[in-house]
C-alpha positions in Angstrom: -57.3 75.2 19.0 -54.3 74.9 16.8 -54.7 75.8 13.2 -51.9 74.6 10.9 -51.7 75.1 7.2 -49.3 73.3 4.9 -48.9 73.1 1.1 -49.2 69.7 -0.5 -48.9 69.6 -4.3 -49.8 73.3 -4.6 -52.8 73.1 -2.4 -53.2 74.4 1.1 -54.3 71.9 3.7 -55.7 73.3 7.0 -55.5 71.2 10.1 -57.9 72.2 12.8 -58.3 69.3 15.3 -54.8 69.5 16.9 -53.2 66.6 15.0 -49.8 67.2 13.6 -49.4 65.5 10.2 -46.9 67.5 8.3 -43.1 67.9 8.6 -40.3 68.6 6.1 -38.9 65.0 6.2 -42.2 63.2 5.6 -43.7 65.3 2.7 -43.9 63.7 -0.8 -40.5 63.8 -2.5 -40.0 66.2 -5.4 -38.5 65.0 -8.7 -35.3 66.9 -7.8 -35.0 64.7 -4.6 -35.2 61.5 -6.6 -31.5 60.9 -7.1 -31.0 57.2 -6.7 -30.5 55.2 -10.0 -31.5 51.5 -10.5 -27.8 50.5 -10.2 -27.5 52.6 -7.1 -30.6 50.9 -5.7 -29.0 47.5 -6.5 -26.0 48.5 -4.4 -28.2 49.6 -1.6 -30.3 46.4 -1.8 -27.2 44.1 -1.5 -26.0 46.2 1.4 -29.3 45.9 3.2 -29.8 42.2 2.6 -26.3 41.0 3.4 -26.9 40.3 7.1 -25.2 38.1 9.6 -28.7 37.2 10.7 -28.8 35.2 7.4 -25.5 33.5 8.3 -26.9 32.6 11.8 -30.2 31.3 10.4 -28.4 29.1 7.9 -26.1 27.7 10.7 -28.9 27.2 13.2 -31.2 25.4 10.8 -28.5 22.7 10.3 -28.8 19.8 10.9 -32.6 20.0 11.5 -33.0 20.5 7.7 -30.8 19.1 4.9 -28.4 21.6 3.3 -30.4 21.6 0.1 -33.6 22.3 1.9 -32.0 25.2 3.8 -30.8 26.9 0.6 -34.1 26.2 -1.2 -36.0 27.7 1.7 -33.8 30.8 1.6 -34.5 31.3 -2.1 -38.2 30.6 -2.1 -38.8 32.5 1.1 -37.1 35.6 -0.3 -38.8 35.3 -3.7 -42.0 35.9 -1.8 -40.3 38.8 0.0 -39.1 40.2 -3.3 -42.6 40.2 -4.8 -43.9 42.0 -1.7 -41.0 44.5 -1.9 -42.0 45.4 -5.4 -45.7 45.7 -4.6 -45.2 48.0 -1.6 -42.3 49.8 -3.2 -44.7 51.2 -5.7 -46.2 53.4 -3.0 -42.9 55.3 -2.7 -42.2 55.3 -6.4 -45.6 56.5 -7.5 -46.5 58.9 -4.6 -43.2 59.8 -3.0 -44.4 59.2 0.6 -42.8 57.1 3.4 -44.4 54.0 4.9 -45.4 55.9 8.1 -47.4 58.4 6.1 -49.0 55.8 3.8 -50.2 53.8 6.8 -52.6 56.6 7.6 -54.8 55.4 4.6 -55.5 51.9 5.9 -55.1 52.5 9.6 -56.2 56.1 10.2 -54.3 59.2 11.3 -53.6 58.0 14.8 -53.9 54.3 14.0 -50.9 54.5 11.7 -48.6 54.8 14.7 -49.3 51.3 15.8 -48.1 49.5 12.6 -45.3 52.0 12.5 -44.1 51.1 16.0 -44.5 47.4 15.1 -42.1 48.0 12.2 -39.7 50.2 14.2 -39.2 48.0 17.3 -37.7 44.9 15.5 -35.5 47.3 13.4 -34.2 48.9 16.6 -33.6 45.5 18.1 -31.6 44.3 15.0 -29.6 47.5 14.9 -28.3 46.8 18.4 -27.8 43.1 17.7 -25.8 43.6 14.5 -23.8 46.5 16.0 -22.7 44.0 18.7 -21.7 41.5 16.0 -19.6 44.2 14.2 -18.1 45.4 17.4 -17.1 41.9 18.3 -15.2 41.7 15.0 -13.5 45.0 15.6 -12.6 43.9 19.1 -11.1 40.7 17.8 -9.0 42.7 15.4 -7.9 45.0 18.2 -6.8 42.0 20.3 -4.8 40.5 17.4 -3.1 43.7 16.5 -2.6 45.4 19.9 -3.7 43.0 22.6 -6.2 45.7 23.7 -9.9 44.8 24.3 -12.8 47.1 25.2 -16.0 45.7 23.6 -18.3 48.3 25.3 -16.4 51.3 24.0 -16.2 49.7 20.5 -20.0 49.1 20.5 -20.6 52.8 21.3 -18.1 54.1 18.6 -19.3 51.6 15.9 -22.9 52.4 16.7 -22.3 56.1 16.5 -20.7 55.8 13.1 -23.7 54.0 11.7 -26.1 56.5 13.2 -24.1 59.4 11.6 -24.1 57.6 8.2 -27.9 57.1 8.3 -28.7 60.6 9.6 -26.7 62.0 6.6 -29.5 60.7 4.3 -30.0 58.3 1.4 -27.1 59.6 -0.7 -24.6 58.9 2.1 -26.0 55.4 2.4 -25.7 54.8 -1.3 -22.1 56.0 -1.4 -21.1 53.7 1.3 -22.8 50.7 -0.4 -21.0 51.4 -3.7 -17.9 50.4 -1.7 -19.4 47.7 0.5 -21.2 45.6 -2.1 -18.3 44.4 -4.1 -16.2 43.9 -1.0 -19.0 41.8 0.6 -19.5 39.6 -2.5 -15.7 39.0 -2.9 -15.2 38.2 0.8 -18.3 36.0 1.1 -17.3 33.9 -1.9 -13.8 33.5 -0.4 -15.1 32.4 3.0 -17.3 29.9 1.4 -14.5 28.5 -0.7 -12.1 28.4 2.3 -14.7 26.5 4.5 -15.4 24.0 1.8 -11.7 23.3 1.0 -10.3 23.6 4.5 -12.8 21.3 6.1 -13.1 18.9 3.1 -16.8 19.5 2.6 -18.0 17.3 -0.2 -21.1 16.8 -2.2 -22.1 14.0 0.1 -22.3 16.5 3.0 -24.7 18.6 1.0 -26.9 15.6 0.2 -27.3 14.6 3.9 -30.9 14.4 5.0 -32.2 16.6 7.8 -32.7 15.3 11.3 -36.0 17.0 11.8 -37.1 19.7 14.2 -38.1 22.3 11.6 -40.5 21.9 8.7 -39.6 23.3 5.3 -42.4 25.9 5.4 -41.2 27.0 8.9 -37.7 27.5 7.4 -39.2 29.6 4.6 -41.0 31.7 7.2 -37.8 32.2 9.1 -35.9 33.1 6.0 -38.6 35.5 5.0 -38.7 36.9 8.5 -35.0 38.0 8.1 -36.0 40.6 5.4 -39.8 40.9 5.6 -39.6 44.1 7.6 -38.3 45.9 4.5 -41.4 44.8 2.6 -43.4 46.9 5.0 -41.3 50.0 4.8 -39.4 49.9 1.4 -41.3 53.0 0.3 -39.0 54.9 2.6 -36.3 54.2 0.0 -38.2 53.9 -3.3 -39.5 57.4 -2.9 -35.9 58.5 -3.7 -35.6 56.5 -6.9 -35.4 58.1 -10.3 -38.5 57.4 -12.4 -40.1 58.1 -15.7 -43.5 59.8 -16.3 -45.2 56.5 -17.3 -47.1 55.3 -14.2 -48.1 51.9 -15.5 -47.0 49.4 -12.8 -44.4 47.4 -14.7 -42.9 50.4 -16.5 -42.7 52.5 -13.3 -41.3 49.6 -11.3 -38.9 48.1 -13.9 -35.8 49.4 -12.1 -37.1 48.3 -8.7 -38.0 44.9 -9.9 -34.5 44.1 -11.2 -32.5 45.9 -8.5 -34.3 44.1 -5.6 -34.4 40.7 -7.2 -30.7 40.5 -7.9 -29.9 42.5 -4.8 -31.9 40.2 -2.5 -32.0 36.6 -3.8 -28.3 36.3 -4.6 -26.8 37.7 -1.3 -29.4 35.9 0.8 -28.6 32.5 -0.8 -24.9 33.2 -0.5 -24.8 34.2 3.1 -27.3 31.5 4.2 -25.0 29.0 2.4 -21.9 30.3 4.2 -23.7 30.0 7.6 -24.9 26.5 6.7 -21.4 25.3 5.6 -20.1 26.8 8.8 -22.6 24.7 10.7 -21.5 21.6 8.9 -17.8 22.3 9.3 -17.6 23.7 12.8 -21.0 23.2 14.5 -20.9 26.9 15.4 -23.5 29.6 14.6 -21.7 32.8 15.8 -19.9 34.2 12.7 -17.3 36.0 14.8 -16.3 32.8 16.6 -16.2 31.0 13.3 -14.0 33.5 11.5 -11.7 33.8 14.5 -11.2 30.1 14.7 -10.7 29.3 11.0 -8.2 32.2 10.4 -6.4 32.1 13.8 -3.1 31.1 12.1 -3.2 33.9 9.5 -3.4 37.3 11.1 -3.7 39.1 7.8 -6.7 37.0 6.6 -8.3 37.3 10.1 -8.1 41.1 10.0 -9.3 41.3 6.4 -12.2 38.9 6.6 -13.5 40.2 9.9 -13.1 43.7 8.8 -14.7 43.3 5.3 -17.2 40.6 6.0 -18.6 41.5 9.4 -18.1 45.3 9.7 -19.1 46.2 6.2 -22.1 43.8 6.4 -23.4 45.4 9.6 -23.0 49.0 8.5 -24.6 48.4 5.0 -27.6 46.5 6.4 -28.1 48.5 9.6 -28.2 51.9 7.9 -30.9 51.2 5.3 -32.9 48.5 7.1 -32.7 49.1 10.8 -32.1 52.9 11.3 -33.9 54.6 8.4 -37.4 53.0 8.9 -37.7 53.8 12.7 -36.3 57.2 11.9 -39.4 58.0 9.7 -41.7 56.3 12.2 -40.5 58.6 15.0 -40.7 61.6 12.8 -44.3 60.7 12.0 -45.0 60.5 15.7 -43.8 64.1 16.2 -43.4 65.6 12.7 -43.1 69.2 13.8 -40.9 68.6 16.8 -38.1 66.3 15.5 -36.1 66.0 12.3 -35.2 62.7 10.6 -31.6 63.0 11.7 -32.6 63.4 15.4 -35.1 60.6 15.1 -32.3 58.3 13.8 -30.1 59.2 16.8 -33.0 58.3 19.2 -33.6 55.0 17.5 -29.9 54.1 17.5 -29.4 55.0 21.2 -32.4 52.9 22.2 -31.1 50.0 20.1 -27.8 50.0 22.0 -29.3 50.6 25.5 -31.6 47.5 25.3 -28.6 45.2 24.7 -30.4 42.8 22.3 -27.3 40.6 22.1 -28.4 39.0 25.3 -31.0 37.2 23.2 -28.6 35.9 20.6 -29.6 32.2 21.1 -33.2 32.9 20.2 -32.7 34.4 16.7 -34.8 31.9 14.8 -37.7 32.3 17.3 -37.6 36.1 17.1 -37.7 36.0 13.3 -40.8 33.8 13.4 -42.5 36.2 15.9 -41.7 39.2 13.6 -43.2 37.3 10.7 -46.4 36.7 12.7 -46.7 40.3 13.6 -45.8 41.9 10.3 -47.8 39.4 8.2 -51.2 41.0 8.8 -49.8 44.5 8.3 -48.4 43.6 4.9 -51.6 41.9 4.0 -53.7 44.9 5.0 -51.3 47.2 3.0 -51.4 45.2 -0.2 -55.2 44.7 0.1 -55.8 48.4 0.7 -53.4 49.8 -1.9 -54.2 47.3 -4.8 -57.6 45.8 -4.1 -59.4 48.8 -2.5 -57.7 51.9 -4.0 -56.1 50.4 -7.2 -52.8 52.3 -6.6 -54.6 55.7 -6.1 -54.3 57.9 -3.0 -55.6 61.3 -2.0 -52.2 62.8 -1.1 -53.9 66.0 0.3 -56.1 64.0 2.6 -53.0 62.1 4.0 -51.8 65.4 5.4 -55.1 66.9 6.4 -56.3 65.9 9.9 -59.9 66.6 8.8 -59.5 64.4 5.7 -61.1 61.2 4.6 -58.7 59.0 6.6 -60.1 60.0 10.0 -62.5 57.1 10.1 -63.6 56.5 13.7 -61.7 58.8 16.0 -58.7 58.6 13.7 -58.6 54.8 13.7 -59.8 52.5 10.9 -61.8 49.7 12.6 -61.4 47.5 9.5 -57.6 47.4 9.9 -57.5 46.7 13.6 -60.3 44.1 13.4 -58.5 42.4 10.5 -55.2 42.6 12.4 -56.4 40.5 15.3 -57.4 37.3 13.5 -54.2 37.7 11.4 -52.0 37.5 14.5 -54.1 34.7 16.1 -53.9 32.6 13.0 -50.1 32.9 13.1 -50.2 31.6 16.7 -52.3 28.6 15.8 -50.3 27.8 12.7 -46.7 28.6 13.7 -45.2 26.7 10.8 -47.1 28.9 8.4 -47.3 32.1 10.6 -46.3 34.7 8.1 -48.2 33.3 5.1 -51.4 32.6 7.0 -51.5 35.9 9.0 -50.9 37.9 5.8 -53.6 36.2 3.8 -56.2 36.3 6.6 -55.4 39.9 7.5 -55.8 40.9 3.8 -59.0 39.0 3.4 -60.7 40.3 6.6 -59.7 43.9 5.8 -61.0 43.8 2.3 -64.4 42.4 3.3 -64.8 44.9 6.1 -63.7 47.9 4.0 -66.0 47.0 1.0 -69.0 45.9 3.0 -68.8 48.4 5.9 -66.2 51.1 6.1 -66.4 52.5 2.6 -70.1 52.9 3.0 -69.7 54.8 6.2 -66.5 56.7 5.3 -66.4 57.3 1.5 -63.0 57.5 -0.1 -62.4 59.8 -3.0 -60.1 57.5 -5.0 -62.6 54.6 -4.7 -65.6 56.7 -5.7 -63.7 58.2 -8.7 -62.8 54.7 -9.9 -66.3 53.4 -9.6 -67.7 56.4 -11.5 -65.1 56.0 -14.3 
């Protein structure tokens, strides 16, 4: 029998049942490792949330919805995402642990791998998809400048650069985003201006009614689905934020609240608007095709716009949103065998090998499916962290395989029973999939935990709160 000892917050934790729960890259962050400022986190947030998926969603929702409805759905859908980002980000800020480790509390030591993989797989998919979009842009630039074309080789090289940047850690990601964020804002605004003026888009075009095919709430779910994955795993980033000693929620999260609000809502609205205007002007959803067409007579603008808008957007969003989270999930699977950098390489290679660009025409449907799957996980997390534990965790037990989060054979029945009706409700109410699945997952989990699991498997932080 393996006996492993590790030090967590100056205490020795002994693992005696063969489970490996500790590894250098998933231990709680020390104060010296919290190096990201609020401004730096704003830069990272803009980089993460400026995605061409937003452009595509805006283009594909037109003309089913009116332009005003599309923009409003993007804003409202992501206000909800922002609130959830702040709520779950507190886990990283307060406790310094990544999402994959926190999931042990509501799901159990082995059960945590399931929501971890559900988070990782869409991220890996979008990494490959967005790398393809960026590689297409580079390929177009190569054709214009040299007449040479080799999309496959460019995908490999472009993907490798993103993998390297992410494997280098949070500070490398932040440095890149300090450059990417202003470039993306400036380029995005110029493209929007160019489309409106070049194609004579008027206020009358924005006031056109939708033709039907999507409900407003479905559009909100689609818009939320574009970023909702980060609401699950944002603790992977907030654990590196600088913080004060005051642990009251609003004081501790002040920087996160502002950084993520302005870093999410503004870029989402802008890039959805660009995609929507592109749909009005050209009827085309593929941003590479759009940029190539509208700037075909100006080589300088074509190279600049494709380079700045597409390439920067892909690197900035892929590193923080689509490579870092599966990296931590894979480390959590084998914490003593692989490092974070190796895990990022594995995730990136898988993302390229599955060739997700073959499913480009189904972007909106995929976003809706992701919302349906992640809704109950988010609901369970928020219910567990705020309603059951009131922001308190036993950090030692999270890393002790004989600790209180073993539940039944290292799986928490409350979480997995609650997960099922959450998913089913999303299937039966597809227009409201994310919202319904999250609420039902949270409610069922809370009832089962308070009425059953906590009586059978007592939790220190809950008992201490009741006694106090």
